[in-house]
NUPA-154134 format. One record per residue: residue number from 1; x negated, y, z negated of N, C-alpha, C, O in turn. Coordinates in steps of 0.001 Angstrom, whole numbers. Layout:
// residues N
<k->NUM; n_east->X; n_north->Y; n_up->Z; ca_east->X; ca_north->Y; ca_up->Z; c_east->X; c_north->Y; c_up->Z; o_east->X; o_north->Y; o_up->Z>
...
END
This chain:
// residues 115
<k->1; n_east->8793; n_north->74479; n_up->98487; ca_east->8119; ca_north->74810; ca_up->99714; c_east->6797; c_north->74065; c_up->99836; o_east->6382; o_north->73708; o_up->100939>
<k->2; n_east->6136; n_north->73832; n_up->98712; ca_east->4849; ca_north->73141; ca_up->98761; c_east->5004; c_north->71742; c_up->99357; o_east->4138; o_north->71274; o_up->100097>
<k->3; n_east->6109; n_north->71085; n_up->99030; ca_east->6347; ca_north->69745; ca_up->99580; c_east->6462; c_north->69830; c_up->101093; o_east->5857; o_north->69033; o_up->101809>
<k->4; n_east->7239; n_north->70796; n_up->101584; ca_east->7400; ca_north->70947; ca_up->103028; c_east->6081; c_north->71306; c_up->103697; o_east->5778; o_north->70811; o_up->104782>
<k->5; n_east->5294; n_north->72165; n_up->103054; ca_east->4001; ca_north->72546; ca_up->103626; c_east->3065; c_north->71347; c_up->103723; o_east->2236; o_north->71272; o_up->104630>
<k->6; n_east->3197; n_north->70411; n_up->102788; ca_east->2328; ca_north->69243; ca_up->102759; c_east->2719; c_north->68150; c_up->103743; o_east->1957; o_north->67208; o_up->103962>
<k->7; n_east->3904; n_north->68271; n_up->104337; ca_east->4364; ca_north->67252; ca_up->105287; c_east->3673; c_north->67444; c_up->106631; o_east->3391; o_north->68569; o_up->107045>
<k->8; n_east->3404; n_north->66331; n_up->107302; ca_east->2816; ca_north->66447; ca_up->108637; c_east->3871; c_north->66985; c_up->109602; o_east->5056; o_north->66671; o_up->109492>
<k->9; n_east->3418; n_north->67790; n_up->110537; ca_east->4341; ca_north->68408; ca_up->111492; c_east->4622; c_north->67449; c_up->112644; o_east->3723; o_north->66790; o_up->113168>
<k->10; n_east->5881; n_north->67394; n_up->113016; ca_east->6298; ca_north->66570; ca_up->114143; c_east->6257; c_north->67435; c_up->115394; o_east->6553; o_north->68628; o_up->115330>
<k->11; n_east->5903; n_north->66864; n_up->116502; ca_east->5739; ca_north->67668; ca_up->117722; c_east->7039; c_north->68306; c_up->118211; o_east->7000; o_north->69290; o_up->118951>
<k->12; n_east->8199; n_north->67755; n_up->117803; ca_east->9463; ca_north->68362; ca_up->118241; c_east->9849; c_north->69569; c_up->117381; o_east->10798; o_north->70280; o_up->117710>
<k->13; n_east->9118; n_north->69808; n_up->116279; ca_east->9376; ca_north->70969; ca_up->115442; c_east->10386; c_north->70753; c_up->114334; o_east->10507; o_north->71594; o_up->113444>
<k->14; n_east->11116; n_north->69644; n_up->114363; ca_east->12116; ca_north->69384; ca_up->113326; c_east->11449; c_north->68832; c_up->112071; o_east->10503; o_north->68048; o_up->112152>
<k->15; n_east->11948; n_north->69249; n_up->110917; ca_east->11446; ca_north->68739; ca_up->109642; c_east->12153; c_north->67434; c_up->109310; o_east->11524; o_north->66472; o_up->108869>
<k->16; n_east->13455; n_north->67407; n_up->109523; ca_east->14257; ca_north->66226; ca_up->109225; c_east->14775; c_north->65633; c_up->110524; o_east->15128; o_north->66358; o_up->111455>
<k->17; n_east->14818; n_north->64312; n_up->110578; ca_east->15248; ca_north->63616; ca_up->111787; c_east->16426; c_north->62704; c_up->111490; o_east->16610; o_north->62246; o_up->110363>
<k->18; n_east->17209; n_north->62453; n_up->112509; ca_east->18354; ca_north->61569; ca_up->112387; c_east->17924; c_north->60120; c_up->112263; o_east->16736; o_north->59812; o_up->112354>
<k->19; n_east->18886; n_north->59228; n_up->112056; ca_east->18586; ca_north->57808; ca_up->111873; c_east->17825; c_north->57179; c_up->113039; o_east->17104; o_north->56198; o_up->112854>
<k->20; n_east->17985; n_north->57740; n_up->114240; ca_east->17303; ca_north->57183; ca_up->115414; c_east->16077; c_north->57998; c_up->115818; o_east->15511; o_north->57793; o_up->116891>
<k->21; n_east->15675; n_north->58920; n_up->114953; ca_east->14460; ca_north->59683; ca_up->115198; c_east->14647; c_north->61025; c_up->115869; o_east->13707; o_north->61819; o_up->115913>
<k->22; n_east->15822; n_north->61306; n_up->116391; ca_east->16062; ca_north->62591; ca_up->117050; c_east->16495; c_north->63659; c_up->116063; o_east->16291; o_north->63540; o_up->114855>
<k->23; n_east->17093; n_north->64700; n_up->116606; ca_east->17575; ca_north->65819; ca_up->115799; c_east->18635; c_north->65331; c_up->114818; o_east->19528; o_north->64569; o_up->115189>
<k->24; n_east->18534; n_north->65767; n_up->113580; ca_east->19513; ca_north->65408; ca_up->112552; c_east->20726; c_north->66310; c_up->112702; o_east->20624; o_north->67528; o_up->112563>
<k->25; n_east->21860; n_north->65715; n_up->112982; ca_east->23098; ca_north->66480; ca_up->113146; c_east->23694; c_north->66768; c_up->111773; o_east->23577; o_north->65962; o_up->110850>
<k->26; n_east->24336; n_north->67928; n_up->111654; ca_east->24914; ca_north->68343; ca_up->110371; c_east->25912; c_north->67320; c_up->109849; o_east->25924; o_north->67029; o_up->108653>
<k->27; n_east->26741; n_north->66774; n_up->110715; ca_east->27739; ca_north->65809; ca_up->110262; c_east->27082; c_north->64524; c_up->109763; o_east->27550; o_north->63923; o_up->108795>
<k->28; n_east->26011; n_north->64105; n_up->110412; ca_east->25284; ca_north->62912; ca_up->109962; c_east->24698; c_north->63154; c_up->108576; o_east->24789; o_north->62289; o_up->107704>
<k->29; n_east->24099; n_north->64322; n_up->108367; ca_east->23535; ca_north->64660; ca_up->107054; c_east->24629; c_north->64662; c_up->105993; o_east->24426; o_north->64156; o_up->104889>
<k->30; n_east->25787; n_north->65228; n_up->106322; ca_east->26907; ca_north->65291; ca_up->105371; c_east->27396; c_north->63896; c_up->105010; o_east->27611; o_north->63605; o_up->103833>
<k->31; n_east->27574; n_north->63033; n_up->105997; ca_east->28060; ca_north->61669; ca_up->105752; c_east->27065; c_north->60890; c_up->104894; o_east->27460; o_north->60210; o_up->103947>
<k->32; n_east->25782; n_north->60987; n_up->105222; ca_east->24752; ca_north->60277; ca_up->104449; c_east->24682; c_north->60828; c_up->103025; o_east->24584; o_north->60059; o_up->102068>
<k->33; n_east->24730; n_north->62148; n_up->102880; ca_east->24711; ca_north->62776; ca_up->101558; c_east->25880; c_north->62281; c_up->100715; o_east->25700; o_north->61911; o_up->99554>
<k->34; n_east->27064; n_north->62274; n_up->101290; ca_east->28253; ca_north->61833; ca_up->100551; c_east->28119; c_north->60363; c_up->100141; o_east->28397; o_north->60005; o_up->98996>
<k->35; n_east->27696; n_north->59529; n_up->101068; ca_east->27597; ca_north->58095; ca_up->100797; c_east->26465; c_north->57769; c_up->99821; o_east->26667; o_north->57020; o_up->98864>
<k->36; n_east->25292; n_north->58321; n_up->100057; ca_east->24111; ca_north->57939; ca_up->99283; c_east->23964; c_north->58683; c_up->97957; o_east->23401; o_north->58142; o_up->97005>
<k->37; n_east->24457; n_north->59894; n_up->97886; ca_east->24297; ca_north->60693; ca_up->96672; c_east->25603; c_north->60779; c_up->95891; o_east->25684; o_north->60317; o_up->94753>
<k->38; n_east->26609; n_north->61363; n_up->96497; ca_east->27864; ca_north->61618; ca_up->95790; c_east->28513; c_north->60319; c_up->95323; o_east->28783; o_north->60156; o_up->94134>
<k->39; n_east->28763; n_north->59400; n_up->96242; ca_east->29454; ca_north->58161; ca_up->95864; c_east->28607; c_north->57296; c_up->94940; o_east->29143; o_north->56639; o_up->94048>
<k->40; n_east->27307; n_north->57287; n_up->95139; ca_east->26419; ca_north->56476; ca_up->94306; c_east->26363; c_north->56986; c_up->92869; o_east->26324; o_north->56188; o_up->91932>
<k->41; n_east->26359; n_north->58304; n_up->92687; ca_east->26205; ca_north->58888; ca_up->91352; c_east->27514; c_north->59314; c_up->90693; o_east->27507; o_north->59734; o_up->89536>
<k->42; n_east->28622; n_north->59215; n_up->91395; ca_east->29902; ca_north->59721; ca_up->90879; c_east->30269; c_north->59133; c_up->89526; o_east->30825; o_north->59838; o_up->88684>
<k->43; n_east->29975; n_north->57862; n_up->89297; ca_east->30343; ca_north->57242; ca_up->88018; c_east->29556; c_north->57842; c_up->86844; o_east->30007; o_north->57774; o_up->85701>
<k->44; n_east->28399; n_north->58420; n_up->87117; ca_east->27602; ca_north->59045; ca_up->86060; c_east->28089; c_north->60455; c_up->85712; o_east->27710; o_north->61016; o_up->84684>
<k->45; n_east->28931; n_north->61017; n_up->86578; ca_east->29462; ca_north->62372; ca_up->86381; c_east->30972; c_north->62347; c_up->86589; o_east->31474; o_north->62895; o_up->87571>
<k->46; n_east->31702; n_north->61710; n_up->85663; ca_east->33150; ca_north->61540; ca_up->85852; c_east->33892; c_north->62876; c_up->85867; o_east->33477; o_north->63854; o_up->85245>
<k->47; n_east->34987; n_north->62879; n_up->86590; ca_east->35833; ca_north->64066; ca_up->86710; c_east->37227; c_north->63710; c_up->86236; o_east->37791; o_north->62696; o_up->86648>
<k->48; n_east->37782; n_north->64541; n_up->85371; ca_east->39142; ca_north->64311; ca_up->84891; c_east->40134; c_north->64425; c_up->86038; o_east->39923; o_north->65182; o_up->86986>
<k->49; n_east->41214; n_north->63666; n_up->85938; ca_east->42284; ca_north->63691; ca_up->86933; c_east->42748; c_north->65127; c_up->87166; o_east->43037; o_north->65855; o_up->86217>
<k->50; n_east->42816; n_north->65521; n_up->88415; ca_east->43285; ca_north->66855; ca_up->88764; c_east->42220; c_north->67936; c_up->88748; o_east->42471; o_north->69051; o_up->89206>
<k->51; n_east->41019; n_north->67626; n_up->88224; ca_east->39931; ca_north->68605; ca_up->88194; c_east->39046; c_north->68445; c_up->89425; o_east->39036; o_north->67396; o_up->90070>
<k->52; n_east->38317; n_north->69486; n_up->89733; ca_east->37315; ca_north->69424; ca_up->90794; c_east->35982; c_north->69182; c_up->90106; o_east->35622; o_north->69903; o_up->89175>
<k->53; n_east->35250; n_north->68176; n_up->90558; ca_east->33994; ca_north->67840; ca_up->89907; c_east->32969; c_north->67287; c_up->90867; o_east->33022; o_north->67549; o_up->92069>
<k->54; n_east->32052; n_north->66534; n_up->90344; ca_east->30920; ca_north->66004; ca_up->91106; c_east->31362; c_north->65262; c_up->92358; o_east->30765; o_north->65433; o_up->93421>
<k->55; n_east->32391; n_north->64448; n_up->92248; ca_east->32852; ca_north->63631; ca_up->93375; c_east->33268; c_north->64498; c_up->94562; o_east->33270; o_north->64026; o_up->95699>
<k->56; n_east->33617; n_north->65746; n_up->94313; ca_east->34033; ca_north->66651; ca_up->95380; c_east->32861; c_north->67462; c_up->95939; o_east->33039; o_north->68272; o_up->96849>
<k->57; n_east->31676; n_north->67240; n_up->95395; ca_east->30510; ca_north->68039; ca_up->95766; c_east->30080; c_north->67874; c_up->97206; o_east->30170; o_north->66791; o_up->97784>
<k->58; n_east->29611; n_north->68970; n_up->97770; ca_east->29025; ca_north->68998; ca_up->99102; c_east->27746; c_north->69817; c_up->98994; o_east->27446; o_north->70344; o_up->97922>
<k->59; n_east->26991; n_north->69933; n_up->100069; ca_east->25725; ca_north->70661; ca_up->100014; c_east->25897; c_north->72033; c_up->99367; o_east->25171; o_north->72381; o_up->98435>
<k->60; n_east->26846; n_north->72797; n_up->99857; ca_east->27014; ca_north->74165; ca_up->99366; c_east->27469; c_north->74194; c_up->97910; o_east->27162; o_north->75144; o_up->97189>
<k->61; n_east->28197; n_north->73170; n_up->97468; ca_east->28646; ca_north->73114; ca_up->96069; c_east->27458; c_north->73150; c_up->95116; o_east->27504; o_north->73811; o_up->94079>
<k->62; n_east->26405; n_north->72443; n_up->95469; ca_east->25236; ca_north->72373; ca_up->94596; c_east->24464; c_north->73692; c_up->94603; o_east->23876; o_north->74073; o_up->93590>
<k->63; n_east->24464; n_north->74379; n_up->95723; ca_east->23851; ca_north->75710; ca_up->95791; c_east->24630; c_north->76664; c_up->94886; o_east->24038; o_north->77421; o_up->94117>
<k->64; n_east->25945; n_north->76623; n_up->94980; ca_east->26817; ca_north->77458; ca_up->94156; c_east->26577; c_north->77150; c_up->92674; o_east->26443; o_north->78065; o_up->91862>
<k->65; n_east->26523; n_north->75876; n_up->92329; ca_east->26290; ca_north->75462; ca_up->90944; c_east->24932; c_north->75976; c_up->90451; o_east->24826; o_north->76498; o_up->89341>
<k->66; n_east->23907; n_north->75827; n_up->91273; ca_east->22565; ca_north->76277; ca_up->90905; c_east->22560; c_north->77775; c_up->90592; o_east->22034; o_north->78194; o_up->89560>
<k->67; n_east->23143; n_north->78577; n_up->91478; ca_east->23172; ca_north->80024; ca_up->91280; c_east->23959; c_north->80372; c_up->90024; o_east->23539; o_north->81227; o_up->89244>
<k->68; n_east->25093; n_north->79717; n_up->89824; ca_east->25925; ca_north->79987; ca_up->88650; c_east->25193; c_north->79655; c_up->87358; o_east->25231; o_north->80430; o_up->86403>
<k->69; n_east->24530; n_north->78509; n_up->87326; ca_east->23803; ca_north->78100; ca_up->86129; c_east->22615; c_north->79023; c_up->85855; o_east->22355; o_north->79373; o_up->84703>
<k->70; n_east->21901; n_north->79414; n_up->86898; ca_east->20773; ca_north->80335; ca_up->86722; c_east->21251; c_north->81663; c_up->86164; o_east->20620; o_north->82240; o_up->85278>
<k->71; n_east->22366; n_north->82140; n_up->86685; ca_east->22933; ca_north->83401; ca_up->86203; c_east->23337; c_north->83282; c_up->84738; o_east->23040; o_north->84167; o_up->83935>
<k->72; n_east->24008; n_north->82197; n_up->84393; ca_east->24453; ca_north->81984; ca_up->83011; c_east->23272; c_north->81846; c_up->82058; o_east->23379; o_north->82193; o_up->80881>
<k->73; n_east->22145; n_north->81339; n_up->82561; ca_east->20963; ca_north->81147; ca_up->81721; c_east->20125; c_north->82418; c_up->81597; o_east->19111; o_north->82434; o_up->80900>
<k->74; n_east->20556; n_north->83487; n_up->82280; ca_east->19868; ca_north->84754; ca_up->82129; c_east->18869; c_north->85112; c_up->83212; o_east->18161; o_north->86111; o_up->83086>
<k->75; n_east->18794; n_north->84316; n_up->84280; ca_east->17891; ca_north->84673; ca_up->85377; c_east->18377; c_north->85975; c_up->86009; o_east->19581; o_north->86211; o_up->86115>
<k->76; n_east->17452; n_north->86798; n_up->86417; ca_east->17835; ca_north->88078; ca_up->87015; c_east->18378; c_north->87861; c_up->88422; o_east->18108; o_north->86848; o_up->89067>
<k->77; n_east->19149; n_north->88841; n_up->88874; ca_east->19684; ca_north->88771; ca_up->90229; c_east->18555; c_north->88670; c_up->91248; o_east->18655; o_north->87916; o_up->92216>
<k->78; n_east->17484; n_north->89425; n_up->91032; ca_east->16336; ca_north->89392; ca_up->91934; c_east->15682; c_north->88020; c_up->91996; o_east->15319; o_north->87546; o_up->93072>
<k->79; n_east->15532; n_north->87385; n_up->90839; ca_east->14947; ca_north->86044; ca_up->90817; c_east->15821; c_north->85069; c_up->91601; o_east->15327; o_north->84304; o_up->92430>
<k->80; n_east->17116; n_north->85107; n_up->91331; ca_east->18028; ca_north->84175; ca_up->91997; c_east->18019; c_north->84409; c_up->93506; o_east->17995; o_north->83453; o_up->94281>
<k->81; n_east->18039; n_north->85666; n_up->93924; ca_east->17989; ca_north->85972; ca_up->95360; c_east->16739; c_north->85367; c_up->95990; o_east->16808; o_north->84775; o_up->97067>
<k->82; n_east->15601; n_north->85514; n_up->95322; ca_east->14354; ca_north->84953; ca_up->95841; c_east->14423; c_north->83435; c_up->95936; o_east->13998; o_north->82851; o_up->96933>
<k->83; n_east->14955; n_north->82802; n_up->94905; ca_east->14992; ca_north->81342; ca_up->94852; c_east->15869; c_north->80735; c_up->95937; o_east->15544; o_north->79681; o_up->96482>
<k->84; n_east->16976; n_north->81393; n_up->96251; ca_east->17913; ca_north->80794; ca_up->97216; c_east->17892; c_north->81475; c_up->98579; o_east->18617; o_north->81068; o_up->99487>
<k->85; n_east->17068; n_north->82508; n_up->98728; ca_east->16913; ca_north->83135; ca_up->100029; c_east->17997; c_north->84123; c_up->100414; o_east->18181; o_north->84391; o_up->101601>
<k->86; n_east->18717; n_north->84670; n_up->99455; ca_east->19714; ca_north->85696; ca_up->99765; c_east->19018; c_north->87031; c_up->100004; o_east->18003; o_north->87331; o_up->99375>
<k->87; n_east->19563; n_north->87822; n_up->100906; ca_east->18995; ca_north->89134; ca_up->101205; c_east->19481; c_north->90210; c_up->100242; o_east->18774; o_north->91184; o_up->99981>
<k->88; n_east->20695; n_north->90031; n_up->99715; ca_east->21236; ca_north->91014; ca_up->98777; c_east->21932; c_north->90289; c_up->97632; o_east->22026; o_north->89062; o_up->97626>
<k->89; n_east->22414; n_north->91054; n_up->96673; ca_east->23019; ca_north->90461; ca_up->95487; c_east->24487; c_north->90116; c_up->95629; o_east->25099; o_north->89637; o_up->94674>
<k->90; n_east->25067; n_north->90347; n_up->96795; ca_east->26499; ca_north->90124; ca_up->96974; c_east->26900; c_north->88671; c_up->96699; o_east->27882; o_north->88423; o_up->96000>
<k->91; n_east->26152; n_north->87721; n_up->97241; ca_east->26494; ca_north->86311; ca_up->97028; c_east->26233; c_north->85895; c_up->95582; o_east->26994; o_north->85111; o_up->95014>
<k->92; n_east->25171; n_north->86412; n_up->94992; ca_east->24881; ca_north->86102; ca_up->93590; c_east->26034; c_north->86585; c_up->92718; o_east->26473; o_north->85872; o_up->91815>
<k->93; n_east->26522; n_north->87786; n_up->92982; ca_east->27649; ca_north->88335; ca_up->92217; c_east->28903; c_north->87494; c_up->92412; o_east->29666; o_north->87295; o_up->91467>
<k->94; n_east->29121; n_north->87003; n_up->93612; ca_east->30285; ca_north->86162; ca_up->93886; c_east->30225; c_north->84877; c_up->93063; o_east->31233; o_north->84454; o_up->92498>
<k->95; n_east->29056; n_north->84262; n_up->92997; ca_east->28909; ca_north->83017; ca_up->92248; c_east->29028; c_north->83231; c_up->90744; o_east->29462; o_north->82340; o_up->90015>
<k->96; n_east->28644; n_north->84402; n_up->90292; ca_east->28625; ca_north->84687; ca_up->88863; c_east->30019; c_north->84651; c_up->88240; o_east->30141; o_north->84505; o_up->87024>
<k->97; n_east->31059; n_north->84780; n_up->89040; ca_east->32433; ca_north->84838; ca_up->88525; c_east->32788; c_north->83642; c_up->87659; o_east->33665; o_north->83746; o_up->86801>
<k->98; n_east->32135; n_north->82519; n_up->87859; ca_east->32469; ca_north->81313; ca_up->87101; c_east->32265; c_north->81503; c_up->85604; o_east->32852; o_north->80774; o_up->84804>
<k->99; n_east->31468; n_north->82441; n_up->85229; ca_east->31129; ca_north->82605; ca_up->83824; c_east->31649; c_north->83918; c_up->83255; o_east->31033; o_north->84499; o_up->82361>
<k->100; n_east->32786; n_north->84387; n_up->83775; ca_east->33346; ca_north->85640; ca_up->83276; c_east->33590; c_north->85591; c_up->81773; o_east->33300; o_north->86565; o_up->81078>
<k->101; n_east->34119; n_north->84477; n_up->81248; ca_east->34359; ca_north->84363; ca_up->79808; c_east->33051; c_north->84465; c_up->79029; o_east->32982; o_north->85152; o_up->78010>
<k->102; n_east->32015; n_north->83779; n_up->79510; ca_east->30714; ca_north->83834; ca_up->78840; c_east->30154; c_north->85253; c_up->78903; o_east->29568; o_north->85736; o_up->77935>
<k->103; n_east->30335; n_north->85918; n_up->80044; ca_east->29858; ca_north->87297; ca_up->80168; c_east->30592; c_north->88222; c_up->79208; o_east->29978; o_north->89090; o_up->78589>
<k->104; n_east->31894; n_north->88042; n_up->79083; ca_east->32678; ca_north->88864; ca_up->78159; c_east->32234; c_north->88622; c_up->76714; o_east->32112; o_north->89568; o_up->75935>
<k->105; n_east->31995; n_north->87363; n_up->76358; ca_east->31553; ca_north->87035; ca_up->74998; c_east->30184; c_north->87643; c_up->74716; o_east->29940; o_north->88164; o_up->73628>
<k->106; n_east->29292; n_north->87575; n_up->75701; ca_east->27956; ca_north->88154; ca_up->75518; c_east->28059; c_north->89667; c_up->75326; o_east->27403; o_north->90234; o_up->74452>
<k->107; n_east->28888; n_north->90318; n_up->76148; ca_east->29054; ca_north->91763; ca_up->76031; c_east->29640; c_north->92133; c_up->74671; o_east->29217; o_north->93116; o_up->74063>
<k->108; n_east->30605; n_north->91359; n_up->74189; ca_east->31233; ca_north->91637; ca_up->72895; c_east->30239; c_north->91499; c_up->71747; o_east->30418; o_north->92113; o_up->70695>
<k->109; n_east->29199; n_north->90701; n_up->71939; ca_east->28228; ca_north->90484; ca_up->70866; c_east->27173; c_north->91588; c_up->70773; o_east->26398; o_north->91620; o_up->69817>
<k->110; n_east->27135; n_north->92482; n_up->71747; ca_east->26130; ca_north->93544; ca_up->71760; c_east->26568; c_north->94697; c_up->70860; o_east->27700; o_north->95172; o_up->70943>
<k->111; n_east->25665; n_north->95130; n_up->70014; ca_east->25912; ca_north->96260; ca_up->69110; c_east->25564; c_north->97541; c_up->69868; o_east->24389; o_north->97830; o_up->70095>
<k->112; n_east->26586; n_north->98310; n_up->70259; ca_east->26360; ca_north->99524; ca_up->71032; c_east->26121; c_north->100759; c_up->70160; o_east->25574; o_north->101754; o_up->70635>
<k->113; n_east->26514; n_north->100701; n_up->68926; ca_east->26293; ca_north->101831; ca_up->68017; c_east->25512; c_north->101344; c_up->66811; o_east->25583; o_north->100172; o_up->66444>
<k->114; n_east->24784; n_north->102229; n_up->66213; ca_east->24037; ca_north->101819; ca_up->65022; c_east->24991; c_north->101707; c_up->63840; o_east->25966; o_north->102453; o_up->63745>
<k->115; n_east->24709; n_north->100789; n_up->62958; ca_east->25593; ca_north->100538; ca_up->61805; c_east->25386; c_north->101525; c_up->60704; o_east->26051; o_north->101447; o_up->59672>
END
Protein backbone atom coordinates (compact mmCIF):
# COMPACT_ATOMS: atom_id res chain seq x y z
CA UNK A 1 0.00 0.00 0.00
CA UNK A 2 2.88 2.37 0.71
CA UNK A 3 3.94 2.15 -2.93
CA UNK A 4 0.44 3.06 -4.10
CA UNK A 5 0.22 5.90 -1.58
CA UNK A 6 3.51 7.28 -2.90
CA UNK A 7 2.33 7.38 -6.51
CA UNK A 8 1.09 10.65 -7.94
CA UNK A 9 -2.65 10.72 -8.48
CA UNK A 10 -3.99 10.93 -12.00
CA UNK A 11 -6.94 13.23 -12.56
CA UNK A 12 -9.06 10.40 -14.01
CA UNK A 13 -8.77 8.48 -10.72
CA UNK A 14 -7.29 5.31 -12.22
CA UNK A 15 -4.12 3.87 -10.70
CA UNK A 16 -3.23 1.75 -13.72
CA UNK A 17 -3.67 2.81 -17.33
CA UNK A 18 -3.88 0.95 -20.61
CA UNK A 19 -1.22 1.07 -23.32
CA UNK A 20 -2.79 4.21 -24.82
CA UNK A 21 -3.23 5.99 -21.50
CA UNK A 22 -6.91 5.29 -20.91
CA UNK A 23 -8.65 2.85 -18.60
CA UNK A 24 -6.85 -0.49 -18.33
CA UNK A 25 -9.21 -3.23 -19.46
CA UNK A 26 -9.14 -6.56 -17.63
CA UNK A 27 -8.46 -8.51 -20.81
CA UNK A 28 -5.54 -6.24 -21.72
CA UNK A 29 -4.04 -6.74 -18.24
CA UNK A 30 -4.48 -10.52 -18.57
CA UNK A 31 -2.85 -10.67 -22.02
CA UNK A 32 0.11 -8.51 -20.92
CA UNK A 33 0.51 -10.50 -17.69
CA UNK A 34 0.54 -13.79 -19.59
CA UNK A 35 2.99 -12.54 -22.22
CA UNK A 36 5.36 -10.55 -20.02
CA UNK A 37 5.33 -12.61 -16.82
CA UNK A 38 4.08 -16.14 -17.38
CA UNK A 39 5.66 -16.84 -20.77
CA UNK A 40 8.88 -15.00 -19.91
CA UNK A 41 9.45 -16.87 -16.63
CA UNK A 42 7.93 -20.27 -17.51
CA UNK A 43 11.31 -21.85 -18.27
CA UNK A 44 12.47 -21.02 -14.73
CA UNK A 45 9.48 -22.87 -13.24
CA UNK A 46 9.06 -26.02 -15.34
CA UNK A 47 5.91 -28.11 -15.09
CA UNK A 48 5.83 -31.85 -15.61
CA UNK A 49 3.71 -33.15 -18.49
CA UNK A 50 0.09 -33.42 -17.41
CA UNK A 51 0.55 -31.30 -14.26
CA UNK A 52 -0.82 -27.84 -13.61
CA UNK A 53 1.97 -25.40 -12.85
CA UNK A 54 3.41 -21.95 -13.35
CA UNK A 55 2.68 -21.86 -17.09
CA UNK A 56 -1.03 -22.15 -16.28
CA UNK A 57 -0.93 -19.30 -13.76
CA UNK A 58 -3.30 -16.36 -13.88
CA UNK A 59 -3.81 -13.44 -11.50
CA UNK A 60 -6.05 -15.40 -9.16
CA UNK A 61 -3.71 -18.42 -9.20
CA UNK A 62 -1.02 -16.37 -7.49
CA UNK A 63 -3.47 -15.10 -4.87
CA UNK A 64 -4.51 -18.70 -4.18
CA UNK A 65 -0.85 -19.77 -3.97
CA UNK A 66 -0.03 -16.91 -1.59
CA UNK A 67 -2.88 -17.78 0.78
CA UNK A 68 -2.03 -21.49 0.68
CA UNK A 69 1.65 -20.90 1.40
CA UNK A 70 0.89 -18.46 4.23
CA UNK A 71 -1.47 -20.98 5.78
CA UNK A 72 1.08 -23.79 5.46
CA UNK A 73 3.73 -21.57 7.06
CA UNK A 74 1.55 -21.02 10.10
CA UNK A 75 0.08 -17.57 9.47
CA UNK A 76 -3.19 -17.13 11.32
CA UNK A 77 -6.49 -16.92 9.50
CA UNK A 78 -6.87 -13.34 10.75
CA UNK A 79 -3.48 -12.32 9.38
CA UNK A 80 -4.19 -13.86 5.99
CA UNK A 81 -7.62 -12.21 5.82
CA UNK A 82 -6.01 -8.83 6.53
CA UNK A 83 -3.27 -9.34 3.96
CA UNK A 84 -5.57 -10.28 1.09
CA UNK A 85 -8.63 -8.25 2.03
CA UNK A 86 -11.08 -11.07 2.78
CA UNK A 87 -14.00 -10.21 5.05
CA UNK A 88 -14.32 -13.69 6.54
CA UNK A 89 -12.35 -16.91 6.80
CA UNK A 90 -14.39 -18.84 4.24
CA UNK A 91 -12.00 -18.20 1.33
CA UNK A 92 -8.94 -18.81 3.51
CA UNK A 93 -10.40 -22.18 4.53
CA UNK A 94 -11.10 -23.03 0.89
CA UNK A 95 -7.49 -22.34 -0.08
CA UNK A 96 -6.13 -24.29 2.87
CA UNK A 97 -7.35 -27.59 1.36
CA UNK A 98 -4.14 -27.87 -0.67
CA UNK A 99 -2.24 -28.84 2.44
CA UNK A 100 -4.58 -31.42 3.95
CA UNK A 101 -1.76 -34.00 4.10
CA UNK A 102 0.54 -31.51 5.85
CA UNK A 103 -2.27 -30.61 8.26
CA UNK A 104 -2.89 -34.28 9.05
CA UNK A 105 0.83 -34.87 9.64
CA UNK A 106 1.04 -31.84 11.93
CA UNK A 107 -2.00 -33.00 13.91
CA UNK A 108 -0.54 -36.52 14.24
CA UNK A 109 2.65 -35.05 15.70
CA UNK A 110 0.83 -33.33 18.58
CA UNK A 111 1.00 -35.08 21.95
CA UNK A 112 -2.56 -34.87 23.33
CA UNK A 113 -1.94 -36.88 26.48
CA UNK A 114 0.92 -36.74 28.91
CA UNK A 115 3.39 -39.62 28.69
